[in-house]
C-alpha positions in Angstrom: -133.7 148.6 214.4 -135.7 151.8 215.0 -133.4 152.9 217.8 -130.4 152.5 215.5 -132.1 154.4 212.7 -133.0 157.2 215.1 -129.4 157.3 216.3 -128.2 157.5 212.7 -130.5 160.5 212.1 -129.4 162.5 215.1 -127.6 165.7 214.2 -123.9 165.5 214.6 -122.4 167.8 217.1 -120.2 170.4 215.4 -116.6 170.3 216.5 -115.4 173.0 218.8 -114.0 175.9 216.8 -110.3 176.5 216.7 -108.9 179.9 217.4 -106.7 180.1 214.3 -106.0 183.8 214.4 -104.0 185.1 217.3 -103.5 188.9 217.6 -100.7 189.9 220.1 -99.8 193.3 221.5 -96.1 194.1 221.5 -94.9 196.5 224.3 -95.6 194.9 227.6 -96.9 191.7 226.1 -94.3 190.2 223.8 -91.7 193.0 224.3 -90.5 194.1 227.7 -91.4 197.7 228.4 -89.2 198.4 231.4 -90.5 202.0 231.5 -89.4 202.9 228.0 -92.8 204.4 227.1 -92.6 206.8 230.1 -89.0 207.6 229.4 -89.8 208.4 225.7 -92.8 210.4 226.7 -90.8 212.4 229.3 -88.1 213.1 226.7 -90.7 214.2 224.1 -92.5 216.5 226.5 -89.2 218.2 227.6 -88.2 218.7 223.9 -91.4 220.5 223.4 -90.9 222.6 226.5 -93.8 220.9 228.4 -93.9 219.6 231.9 -94.1 215.8 231.7 -95.2 215.5 235.4 -98.5 217.2 234.5 -99.2 214.7 231.8 -97.8 211.4 233.0 -100.9 210.3 234.8 -102.9 210.3 231.6 -100.1 208.5 229.7 -100.2 205.7 232.3 -104.0 205.5 232.3 -104.0 205.1 228.5 -101.3 202.6 228.0 -102.1 200.6 224.9 -103.8 203.4 223.1 -102.4 204.9 219.9 -99.8 207.5 220.9 -101.0 210.2 218.5 -104.5 209.8 220.2 -102.9 210.3 223.6 -101.2 213.5 222.4 -104.3 214.9 220.8 -106.0 214.6 224.2 -103.1 216.1 226.1 -102.9 219.1 223.7 -106.7 219.7 223.6 -107.1 218.7 220.0 -104.3 220.9 218.7 -103.4 218.6 215.8 -100.1 220.3 214.9 -98.9 220.2 218.5 -100.0 216.6 218.9 -98.1 215.6 215.7 -95.0 217.4 216.9 -95.2 215.6 220.2 -95.8 212.2 218.6 -92.7 212.7 216.3 -90.7 213.6 219.3 -91.9 210.6 221.2 -91.2 208.2 218.3 -87.7 209.7 218.0 -87.0 209.3 221.7 -88.3 205.7 221.7 -86.2 204.9 218.7 -83.1 206.2 220.4 -83.8 204.0 223.4 -84.2 201.0 221.0 -81.0 201.9 219.2 -79.3 202.1 222.5 -80.0 198.5 223.3 -82.8 199.2 225.8 -85.2 196.8 224.3 -85.7 193.1 225.0 -88.2 190.3 224.5 -90.5 189.0 227.2 -89.0 185.6 228.2 -90.6 182.9 226.2 -92.5 185.3 223.8 -90.7 184.3 220.6 -91.1 180.6 221.6 -94.8 181.2 222.2 -95.3 182.7 218.8 -93.4 179.8 217.2 -95.5 177.3 219.1 -98.8 179.0 218.0 -97.7 178.9 214.4 -96.7 175.2 214.8 -100.2 174.6 216.0 -101.4 175.9 212.7 -102.5 179.3 213.9 -101.8 182.7 212.2 -100.1 185.2 214.5 -100.3 189.0 214.1 -98.2 191.4 216.1 -99.9 194.8 216.8 -98.8 198.1 218.4 -99.9 201.6 219.2 -96.6 202.9 217.9 -96.0 204.3 214.5 -94.7 202.0 211.8 -91.1 203.4 212.0 -90.9 202.5 215.7 -92.5 199.1 215.3 -90.0 198.3 212.6 -87.1 199.5 214.8 -88.3 197.1 217.5 -88.7 194.2 215.1 -85.2 194.8 213.7 -83.6 195.1 217.2 -85.1 191.8 218.3 -84.6 190.0 214.9 -88.3 189.5 214.7 -89.0 190.5 211.1 -90.1 186.9 210.2 -91.4 185.9 213.6 -95.1 186.5 213.0 -97.3 186.2 209.9 -98.1 189.9 209.9 -97.4 193.1 211.8 -99.8 196.0 212.1 -99.8 199.5 213.5 -102.7 202.0 213.7 -101.9 203.5 210.3 -102.5 200.1 208.8 -106.0 200.0 210.3 -107.2 203.4 209.1 -105.5 205.4 211.9 -107.4 204.2 215.0 -105.6 202.0 217.5 -106.9 200.5 220.7 -109.4 200.5 222.4 -111.1 200.5 219.0 -111.4 197.0 217.4 -109.8 198.1 214.2 -106.4 196.4 214.6 -108.0 193.1 215.4 -110.5 193.3 212.6 -107.8 194.4 210.2 -105.8 191.3 211.1 -108.8 189.2 210.2 -109.3 191.0 206.9 -105.6 191.0 205.9 -105.0 187.3 206.7 -108.4 185.7 206.1 -107.3 183.1 208.7 -110.7 182.5 210.2 -114.3 182.8 209.1 -115.8 184.0 212.4 -114.5 186.7 214.9 -115.2 184.2 217.7 -112.3 182.2 216.4 -109.9 185.0 217.1 -107.7 185.1 220.2 -106.4 188.4 221.5 -103.6 188.9 224.1 -102.3 192.1 225.7 -101.2 193.7 228.9 -103.6 196.7 229.2 -107.3 197.2 229.8 -107.4 198.8 226.3 -106.1 195.6 224.8 -109.0 193.7 226.5 -111.6 196.2 225.4 -110.3 196.1 221.8 -110.6 192.3 221.8 -114.1 192.4 223.3 -115.3 195.0 220.8 -113.9 192.9 218.0 -115.9 189.8 219.2 -112.8 187.7 219.9 -113.6 184.3 221.5 -110.5 184.5 223.7 -109.3 187.8 225.3 -106.2 187.0 227.4 -104.6 189.5 229.7 -100.9 189.1 230.7 -99.3 190.4 233.8 -96.0 191.5 232.3 -97.0 195.1 231.5 -99.0 198.1 232.5 -102.1 196.8 234.2 -102.9 194.2 236.8 -105.6 191.5 237.0 -108.5 193.7 238.2 -108.1 196.2 235.4 -107.8 193.4 232.8 -110.8 191.4 234.0 -112.9 194.5 234.4 -112.6 195.2 230.7 -113.5 191.6 229.7 -110.4 189.3 229.9 -111.5 185.7 229.5 -108.1 184.6 230.8 -105.3 186.2 232.8 -101.9 184.7 232.4 -98.5 185.4 234.1 -97.1 185.9 230.6 -97.6 185.3 226.9 -95.4 182.3 227.3 -98.4 180.4 228.6 -100.8 181.4 225.8 -100.3 178.4 223.4 -101.2 176.0 226.3 -104.1 178.2 227.4 -105.7 178.3 224.0 -105.2 174.5 223.5 -106.7 173.7 226.9 -109.7 176.0 226.3 -110.4 174.3 223.0 -110.1 170.8 224.5 -112.5 171.6 227.3 -115.1 172.8 224.7 -114.6 169.8 222.4 
């Protein structure tokens, strides 16, 4: 009798938390890049009379960062020049999108659909300006794919590696009550750093974009996947192991 009473009084183990907010990068993660960022950057630099070869190294190293931030660095804090370059970049990228040079990562749309079917809220984020993000969404027919889309301007102007986009996704959706219940996925070290800084419980790197496994794990990836197509299963398996 005493043993049964003691068992009844034992504290119940809390169920493993679900990661019900999933924040996904776009270019390189859900959208195939195929060198479009570098092509658009080269075109923008040439339109401004600059030598792209002298700048491309920094562009590659900062893949995933807000593009206006990249241009501010390249032009030594000259805000007017940086804004001119950013507008030229966005125009060039938009032309590439309009020319049919954009495609989805195989299985990306299906992965987003699967995550939402699992009861999770999905947010697509980017370092591009809103006009470019909308052009990509329109070109792919993705306007209704996710629950929400965010660009740096929606998060106060700061993109990755700051945590602002991830935290804005939490504030806008109210999908979870704890940052540890957020899952973040991206293809760059800045995506990983952003997720870590936001306190996300899952920070998944994918190998379809700018950076390889060493760079992703160095910045805190909890998972490294061949592509975002494997994310729904990876999240589910992680939760089941912790149940």
